[in-house]
C-alpha positions in Angstrom: 45.1 80.8 84.9 46.1 84.1 83.3 44.8 87.3 84.8 41.2 88.0 83.9 39.9 91.5 82.9 36.4 92.7 83.0 36.1 92.9 79.2 36.4 89.1 79.1 33.3 88.8 81.3 30.9 91.5 79.9 27.8 90.0 78.3 29.1 86.5 79.2 27.8 83.7 81.3 29.3 82.7 84.6 28.3 79.6 86.6 28.7 80.2 90.4 28.9 77.3 92.9 28.4 78.4 96.5 28.2 82.0 97.9 30.1 85.2 97.4 32.8 86.1 100.0 33.6 89.8 100.0 30.0 90.9 99.2 26.7 89.9 100.7 24.4 88.2 98.2 22.4 91.4 97.4 25.4 93.5 96.7 27.1 90.8 94.7 24.1 90.4 92.4 24.0 94.2 92.0 27.6 94.4 91.0 27.3 91.5 88.7 24.4 93.3 87.0 26.5 96.6 86.9 29.3 94.7 85.1 26.8 93.2 82.6 27.6 89.6 83.6 25.0 86.9 83.4 25.0 84.6 86.4 23.6 81.1 85.7 22.9 78.1 87.9 23.6 75.4 85.3 26.4 74.7 82.9 26.0 75.0 79.1 28.4 75.6 76.3 28.1 79.5 76.6 29.5 79.5 80.1 32.9 81.2 80.0 33.9 80.7 83.6 33.0 78.5 86.5 33.4 80.3 89.9 34.2 78.4 93.1 32.5 80.3 96.0 32.3 79.6 99.7 29.7 77.3 101.4 29.3 74.9 98.5 26.6 72.4 99.2 27.2 68.7 98.8 25.1 68.6 95.7 27.0 71.6 94.2 30.2 69.9 95.1 29.2 66.8 93.0 28.4 69.0 90.0 31.6 71.0 90.5 33.8 67.9 90.6 32.0 66.5 87.5 32.8 69.6 85.5 36.4 69.6 86.6 36.8 65.9 85.7 35.1 66.6 82.3 38.2 68.6 81.3 36.9 72.1 82.0 39.5 73.1 84.5 40.7 76.0 82.3 37.4 77.7 82.9 37.6 77.5 86.8 38.2 80.7 88.8 37.9 81.4 92.5 35.3 83.7 94.0 38.1 86.0 95.1 39.2 86.5 91.5 35.7 87.3 90.4 35.0 89.7 93.2 38.3 91.5 92.7 37.1 92.2 89.1 33.8 93.5 90.4 35.5 95.7 93.0 37.9 97.2 90.5 34.8 98.2 88.4 33.1 100.1 91.2 32.5 103.7 90.5 33.7 105.1 93.8 32.1 108.5 93.4 28.7 107.0 92.5 28.9 104.6 95.4 29.7 107.3 97.9 26.9 109.5 96.6 24.5 106.6 96.7 25.4 105.8 100.3 25.1 109.5 101.3 21.7 109.9 99.8 20.2 106.5 100.7 21.5 106.4 104.3 21.7 102.7 103.8 23.6 101.7 106.9 23.6 98.0 106.2 25.2 98.5 102.8 27.8 100.9 104.2 28.5 98.5 107.0 29.0 95.6 104.5 31.5 97.7 102.5 33.5 98.7 105.5 33.9 95.1 106.4 34.8 94.1 102.9 38.6 93.5 103.0 38.9 93.5 99.2 38.2 97.2 98.7 41.2 99.5 98.5 42.4 101.6 101.4 41.4 104.9 99.9 37.8 103.9 99.4 37.7 102.4 102.9 38.8 105.7 104.5 36.1 107.5 102.5 33.5 105.0 103.6 34.4 105.0 107.3 33.9 108.8 107.4 30.3 108.2 106.4 29.7 105.8 109.3 27.3 107.0 112.0 28.7 106.0 115.5 25.3 106.8 117.1 27.0 109.0 119.7 28.7 106.0 121.2 32.2 104.8 121.6 34.4 102.6 119.4 33.4 99.4 121.2 30.1 100.4 122.8 27.9 98.3 120.5 28.4 95.4 118.1 28.5 97.4 114.9 30.8 100.1 116.3 33.1 97.3 117.5 33.1 95.6 114.0 33.8 98.9 112.2 36.7 99.7 114.6 38.1 96.2 114.2 38.0 96.5 110.4 39.9 99.8 110.7 42.6 98.4 112.9 42.9 95.1 111.1 43.3 96.7 107.8 46.2 99.1 108.7 47.9 97.6 111.8 51.4 96.3 111.1 51.9 92.6 111.8 48.3 92.3 113.0 48.7 88.5 113.0 51.3 88.8 115.8 49.0 90.9 118.0 46.0 88.7 118.8 42.8 90.6 119.4 44.5 94.0 119.3 41.7 95.1 116.9 39.2 94.9 119.8 41.0 97.2 122.1 41.4 101.0 122.3 45.1 100.4 122.8 45.1 99.0 119.3 44.0 102.4 117.9 46.7 104.1 119.9 49.4 101.8 118.6 48.0 102.1 115.0 48.4 105.9 115.1 51.9 105.5 116.7 53.2 103.2 113.9 51.4 104.9 111.0 53.2 107.0 108.3 49.9 107.5 106.5 48.7 111.1 106.9 45.3 110.4 105.4 44.7 107.5 107.9 45.7 109.7 110.8 43.4 112.5 109.6 40.4 110.1 109.3 41.0 108.6 112.8 41.3 112.1 114.3 38.0 113.0 112.8 36.0 110.0 114.1 33.1 110.9 116.3 34.1 108.9 119.4 37.3 110.9 119.7 35.4 114.0 120.4 35.3 112.7 124.0 39.0 112.2 124.0 40.0 114.9 126.4 37.7 113.6 129.1 38.2 109.9 128.5 41.7 108.7 129.6 41.9 105.7 127.1 40.8 107.9 124.2 43.1 110.7 125.4 46.1 108.4 124.8 45.1 108.3 121.1 45.0 112.1 120.9 48.5 112.2 122.4 49.7 109.7 119.8 48.2 111.8 117.0 49.9 115.0 118.3 53.3 113.2 118.5 53.2 111.5 115.1 55.3 113.4 112.6 53.0 112.4 109.7 49.9 114.1 111.3 48.6 116.7 108.8 48.6 120.4 109.8 44.8 120.4 109.5 44.6 117.9 112.3 47.1 119.7 114.4 45.1 122.9 114.0 42.0 121.1 115.3 44.0 119.8 118.3 45.2 123.3 119.1 41.6 124.4 119.2 40.2 121.6 121.3 43.2 119.9 122.9 44.7 120.0 126.4 47.7 122.1 127.4 49.8 118.9 127.3 48.8 118.3 123.7 49.5 122.0 122.7 52.9 121.7 124.4 53.7 118.6 122.4 52.7 120.3 119.1 54.8 123.3 120.0 57.9 121.1 120.0 57.2 119.4 116.8 60.0 119.3 114.2 59.3 121.4 111.2 56.2 123.0 112.7 54.4 125.2 110.3 54.7 129.0 110.9 50.9 129.4 111.0 50.6 126.9 113.8 53.5 128.5 115.7 51.6 131.8 115.5 48.4 130.2 116.9 50.4 128.8 119.8 52.1 132.1 120.5 48.7 133.9 120.5 47.7 131.7 123.4 50.1 133.7 125.6 50.9 130.8 127.8 54.3 130.5 129.5 54.5 126.7 129.2 53.7 126.8 125.5 56.1 129.7 124.9 58.9 127.7 126.5 58.1 124.7 124.4 58.1 126.9 121.3 61.5 128.3 122.3 62.9 124.8 122.5 61.8 124.1 118.9 64.8 124.2 116.6 62.5 125.4 113.8 61.2 128.4 115.7 60.1 131.0 113.2 62.5 134.0 113.1 59.7 136.6 113.5 58.5 134.8 116.7 62.0 134.4 117.9 62.4 138.2 117.9 59.2 138.5 120.0 60.3 135.7 122.5 64.0 136.4 122.9 63.6 139.1 125.5 62.0 136.7 128.0 63.6 133.3 126.9 67.0 134.1 125.4 68.8 131.2 127.1 66.2 128.6 125.9 66.3 129.9 122.4 70.1 130.1 122.2 70.4 126.4 123.3 67.8 125.0 120.9 67.3 127.1 117.8 68.7 126.0 114.4 71.6 128.4 114.0 72.8 130.5 111.2 75.4 133.3 111.3 72.8 136.0 112.0 71.2 134.2 114.9 74.6 133.1 116.3 75.8 136.8 116.4 72.5 137.8 118.1 73.0 135.5 121.1 76.8 135.2 121.5 77.2 138.3 123.7 74.3 137.7 126.1 74.2 133.9 126.3 77.4 132.2 125.1 77.2 129.4 127.6 73.7 128.4 126.4 74.9 128.7 122.8 77.6 126.2 123.6 74.9 123.6 124.2 73.4 124.1 120.8 73.6 121.0 118.6 73.7 123.0 115.3 76.9 124.9 116.0 79.3 124.8 113.1 83.0 124.3 113.7 83.6 128.0 113.0 81.0 128.9 115.6 82.6 126.5 118.1 86.0 128.2 117.5 84.4 131.6 118.1 83.0 130.4 121.4 86.3 128.9 122.4 88.1 132.2 121.6 86.0 134.0 124.3 88.3 132.3 126.8 85.3 131.8 129.1 85.9 128.7 131.2 82.2 128.1 131.9 81.4 128.3 128.1 84.4 126.0 127.3 83.3 123.4 129.9 79.8 123.3 128.4 81.2 123.1 124.9 83.1 120.0 126.0 79.8 118.3 126.8 78.3 119.1 123.3 78.2 115.8 121.4 78.5 117.6 118.1 81.9 119.0 119.0 84.3 119.1 116.0 87.4 117.0 116.3 89.7 120.0 115.5 88.0 122.1 118.2 88.4 119.2 120.7 92.1 119.3 119.9 92.3 123.0 120.4 90.6 122.6 123.8 93.0 119.8 124.8 96.0 122.0 123.9 94.8 124.5 126.6 96.2 122.0 129.2 93.4 122.7 131.8 92.9 119.5 133.8 89.4 120.4 134.9 88.3 121.1 131.3 90.0 118.0 130.0 88.2 115.9 132.6 84.9 117.0 130.9 86.4 116.7 127.4 87.4 113.1 127.7 83.8 111.9 127.7 83.3 113.5 124.3 83.5 111.3 121.2 85.2 114.1 119.2 88.5 113.4 121.1 91.1 111.4 119.1 91.7 107.8 120.2 95.4 108.4 120.8 94.4 111.2 123.3 92.0 108.8 125.0 94.7 106.2 125.4 97.0 108.7 127.0 94.2 109.9 129.3 93.7 106.4 130.6 97.1 106.6 132.3 95.5 109.0 134.9 92.9 107.3 137.0 90.9 110.5 137.5 89.9 110.3 133.8 88.5 106.8 134.0 84.9 107.9 134.6 85.0 110.2 131.6 86.5 107.4 129.4 83.8 104.9 130.6 81.2 107.4 129.4 82.7 108.0 126.0 81.2 106.0 123.1 84.5 106.3 121.1 86.8 104.9 123.9 88.9 102.0 122.4 87.5 98.6 123.4 90.8 97.6 124.9 90.5 100.4 127.4 86.9 99.5 128.2 88.1 95.9 128.9 90.5 97.3 131.5 87.9 99.6 133.1 85.7 96.6 133.8 88.1 95.8 136.6 87.6 99.2 138.2 86.7 99.4 141.9 84.6 102.6 141.4 80.9 101.8 141.1 80.2 105.0 139.0 82.8 103.9 136.4 81.1 100.5 136.2 77.6 102.1 135.9 78.9 104.3 133.1 80.3 101.2 131.3 76.9 99.5 131.5 75.4 102.5 129.5 78.2 102.7 127.0 76.9 101.7 123.5 80.4 100.6 122.4 81.1 98.0 125.1 81.2 94.4 123.9 78.3 92.1 124.9 80.7 89.7 126.7 81.8 92.5 129.0 78.1 93.3 129.7 77.6 89.7 130.8 80.6 90.1 133.1 79.2 93.4 134.6 75.8 91.8 135.0 77.2 89.5 137.7 77.1 92.5 140.0 73.5 92.7 141.1 73.8 96.5 141.4 74.4 96.7 137.7 71.9 94.1 136.4 69.2 96.6 135.5 71.6 99.0 133.8 72.9 96.2 131.6 69.4 95.1 130.6 68.7 98.7 129.5 71.8 98.8 127.2 70.5 98.8 123.6 73.4 96.7 122.4 72.5 94.0 125.0 68.8 94.2 124.2 69.6 93.7 120.5 71.8 90.8 121.3 69.1 89.1 123.4 66.6 89.5 120.5 69.1 88.1 118.0 69.8 85.1 120.2 66.1 84.7 121.1 66.8 84.4 124.8 65.5 86.2 127.8 66.7 87.5 131.2 65.3 88.3 134.6 64.9 91.9 135.5 
């Protein structure tokens, strides 16, 4: 049947067999009336649609079958189709106002459990629910409301049996959500006010503080009422708003200040206030530009060498300092530029090269040459760009540290991991290798840990 619109039903007769599904009987009849539809119990020529509801009685089934066999199948619709039309016609503002003024808990409860309403309306409705100063699962109604929330938004709910009836389900829901409105609503639910003192609820607050989609309004609330751990997590958030950074700084806490200094997006005005006490931490973590780089290069070059936002020009400037400690640290920076790596290699310092050969910026031809010297084998085993043919040779090494490094290398072929796994000392490391884990999932097989 083609899609039905409300205009086709207004001031028309509909014959319903059975009961509604999404609505209770009272609300169904109310919405039918609001849509100016006449509901009848017997068929006549003016009936435009025949709706098949749930819980049809044997007598209704006989009448239903007779009408179908009489050639009226074009008039048949399901109760779901009819209720979807009714739901689309709901004046959400009027409904919310009515529920606020009437305090009709049963009607609100029925709407929250109605899986056919849209997500936006659902979130507005659940904000009106009175939890009676009890927890998410402390009484039957709270449990059903919580279950409706989790079931509606939880990804792959069908694969996670009964997760909607566990506090863990709420935590996972927050972790996986990219819906800021949903997170904001969950954060404001009454039972979470006890989150700091209740360990299972506290896990939800931690998830909220870690989720990158959590709105600033919620983060501000957490800064006001949250634990030191939560404030520290927020201080390290990517792209943290300047106003929230200022609130954190005003707390004058060493732990929080250190976390702020590790934030690559630290506000420049706050950086100026913090650099006197935390220059090394800031130099290592802040997102660099030429001005900031010049500010720290004289005092903390070795810590600047750890920074992942160094440009190639900045790396060359650090190398030009001819400071061995700074150069060694630069060799460990995984964002090292290939041309800078070649410049370091040309220095001919064996100690520096030993560190450099674990860096993926080194050209393959240099790595092959390095393999000829056994002292470089550990560095090569750690390098994610080491050619596979060299990794194959290193599997035969007698050095346990080399073998351990191979187990962690993301480039190593799965067949070599199987070979390494024969050594019981390496079994756990192999199982932790992401490439091996992905292979296991793809092949749908398991292993003993």
